[in-house]
Structure formats: C-alpha cells, structure tokens
Backbone bond lengths (Angstrom), bond angles and torsions (degrees), N, CA, C in turn:
res aa  C-N    CA-C-N  psi(-1)  N-CA   C-N-CA  omega(-1)  CA-C   N-CA-C  phi
1 M - - - 1.436 - - 1.558 106.52 -
2 N 1.300 114.89 157.02 1.464 120.48 176.82 1.504 111.14 -59.20
3 N 1.336 119.43 -27.72 1.481 121.30 -175.93 1.540 109.54 -93.12
4 G 1.362 120.21 4.29 1.485 122.58 176.68 1.497 112.30 98.11
5 D 1.354 121.50 -15.54 1.412 123.71 -178.95 1.571 110.08 -64.71
6 I 1.295 118.01 150.49 1.477 122.12 173.59 1.503 108.95 -117.53
7 I 1.279 116.41 128.12 1.460 119.68 176.58 1.536 108.12 -117.32
8 I 1.323 115.86 132.59 1.428 120.36 -179.82 1.490 108.42 -117.00
9 G 1.364 116.95 131.56 1.458 117.85 179.94 1.542 109.86 -178.44
10 K 1.291 112.33 -177.23 1.462 121.37 179.49 1.456 109.67 -111.22
11 A 1.365 117.19 124.03 1.423 120.15 178.33 1.526 114.91 -65.16
12 I 1.308 115.98 130.49 1.432 119.65 -179.42 1.542 113.54 -107.67
13 D 1.313 115.93 -39.03 1.460 120.60 -172.23 1.477 108.80 -170.39
14 T 1.324 118.97 178.48 1.436 124.28 168.21 1.529 107.52 -112.54
15 Q 1.314 117.49 155.16 1.496 121.37 -172.63 1.472 107.48 -165.61
16 R 1.289 118.13 156.58 1.466 124.76 173.12 1.520 106.94 -94.94
17 N 1.378 115.52 143.32 1.436 118.52 174.25 1.528 111.41 -89.50
18 A 1.352 117.77 -172.30 1.404 121.04 -177.16 1.561 113.51 -65.20
19 N 1.350 114.76 -20.07 1.445 119.98 178.26 1.515 112.02 -94.20
20 I 1.338 116.11 11.88 1.538 124.31 179.79 1.495 112.13 64.20
21 Q 1.350 118.50 25.58 1.469 119.97 178.01 1.533 107.70 -91.69
22 H 1.332 114.07 144.73 1.464 117.94 178.27 1.515 109.91 -71.04
23 C 1.317 119.13 132.58 1.390 126.77 -177.84 1.511 113.98 -129.80
24 I 1.303 115.69 160.90 1.485 121.64 165.54 1.503 106.95 -106.06
25 K 1.292 115.10 131.18 1.497 120.38 -178.94 1.523 108.20 -92.76
26 L 1.307 118.11 121.51 1.453 123.30 -177.32 1.482 112.12 -114.73
27 N 1.279 119.16 149.04 1.449 126.88 162.41 1.565 103.12 -88.68
28 C 1.355 115.93 94.51 1.479 119.15 -172.91 1.516 112.88 -77.11
29 Q 1.280 113.75 135.81 1.494 118.96 176.12 1.530 109.89 -103.98
30 A 1.289 118.34 -24.62 1.465 121.05 177.90 1.485 110.39 -162.45
31 V 1.275 118.16 144.02 1.431 121.98 178.13 1.534 107.88 -127.03
32 S 1.338 115.47 108.65 1.485 123.73 177.91 1.541 118.69 11.34
33 G 1.338 112.60 87.26 1.438 119.67 175.67 1.435 118.99 81.26
34 S 1.340 119.81 -9.17 1.391 121.61 176.90 1.540 110.14 -82.64
35 E 1.332 117.10 165.79 1.445 116.02 -178.48 1.586 111.41 -69.66
36 L 1.316 117.66 159.35 1.394 122.38 -178.39 1.505 109.93 -63.95
37 D 1.288 113.75 133.38 1.479 119.14 175.09 1.532 107.96 -138.61
38 N 1.217 120.72 -176.61 1.444 123.85 179.29 1.555 108.50 -145.71
39 K 1.295 115.79 70.79 1.392 119.42 -177.81 1.608 110.55 -125.85
40 E 1.304 113.01 168.08 1.472 117.50 176.42 1.492 108.19 -87.59
41 C 1.328 114.75 142.60 1.452 122.39 -178.63 1.522 108.16 -142.99
42 L 1.348 112.35 148.29 1.504 117.60 174.95 1.530 108.38 -104.20
43 V 1.284 116.34 133.57 1.506 123.56 177.36 1.508 106.85 -116.49
44 V 1.306 116.51 124.16 1.521 121.92 179.54 1.518 107.14 -67.21
45 L 1.324 117.23 125.52 1.485 120.26 -179.86 1.523 114.05 -53.35
46 D 1.326 114.59 -41.62 1.526 121.96 -176.14 1.549 108.68 -64.27
47 D 1.354 119.83 -21.28 1.443 120.71 -176.85 1.560 113.60 -88.93
48 I 1.261 114.95 -7.01 1.502 120.43 -177.71 1.526 111.13 -81.46
49 S 1.320 117.05 125.31 1.460 119.34 -179.87 1.533 111.19 -97.81
50 S 1.327 116.25 -30.83 1.483 123.27 178.68 1.551 111.39 -158.32
51 M 1.308 112.18 157.49 1.514 116.67 173.31 1.507 108.64 -135.22
52 Q 1.287 117.60 142.67 1.405 124.40 173.75 1.474 111.06 -121.05
53 V 1.284 119.62 132.89 1.454 124.32 -179.61 1.539 106.97 -89.76
54 C 1.317 117.06 128.21 1.460 121.44 -171.60 1.570 110.46 -105.57
55 I 1.304 117.65 9.08 1.424 121.94 175.73 1.555 108.69 -120.65
56 D 1.361 120.93 160.60 1.420 121.15 175.60 1.509 109.55 -60.94
57 N 1.352 114.83 127.62 1.469 118.98 -179.17 1.569 103.61 -149.67
58 P 1.277 118.40 118.27 1.455 122.01 -176.03 1.590 112.89 -72.97
59 H 1.325 116.32 -11.04 1.416 121.25 -171.15 1.582 112.91 -103.73
60 I 1.301 116.34 -28.78 1.475 119.32 -176.69 1.508 108.50 -156.43
61 D 1.339 114.30 145.35 1.445 118.91 169.26 1.494 112.68 -133.57
62 F 1.327 120.12 -25.44 1.436 123.70 177.31 1.507 111.62 -151.54
63 V 1.295 119.25 139.85 1.479 120.24 178.65 1.569 104.90 -140.07
64 E 1.278 116.49 134.97 1.507 121.38 173.81 1.510 109.03 -112.61
65 F 1.274 114.60 130.05 1.503 120.57 177.20 1.514 111.65 -95.06
66 G 1.311 115.49 138.36 1.568 118.50 -175.63 1.433 108.20 -111.63
C-alpha cells in the first residue's frame, strides 16, 4: 500500500466503496500486523503501490504501480 501497510488475501471481485472509489474486494487473511482473520475487505485501487501473486501464474508474479 502507498502508506506501507501490507494486505494479504485472495481477490474476489471489484466493487465501489461508500465514497464511490474503485476497489478490489479481497478475502483478507492478514492486514499488516493485526491478528489473522478471514473477512472480506475493500482496498481502494488508487492506494495500491504493488501487488505480488502468491500462486503459480505464468502471466504475472509482481507488478508495481507508479
């Protein structure tokens, strides 16, 4: 994240939040330093600085947004 937080989860869908921002909906496994949980969370796309794919994927493994 642009603020240094790390969010780990599985992408479920895209969705807009209450502020009409474009988000990715995740089944979150952990959120930077908090205890493990298993809830859905919305991450604003403009706040993402990079993404790393944690499963075998022949097309992408890491992308950095500028």
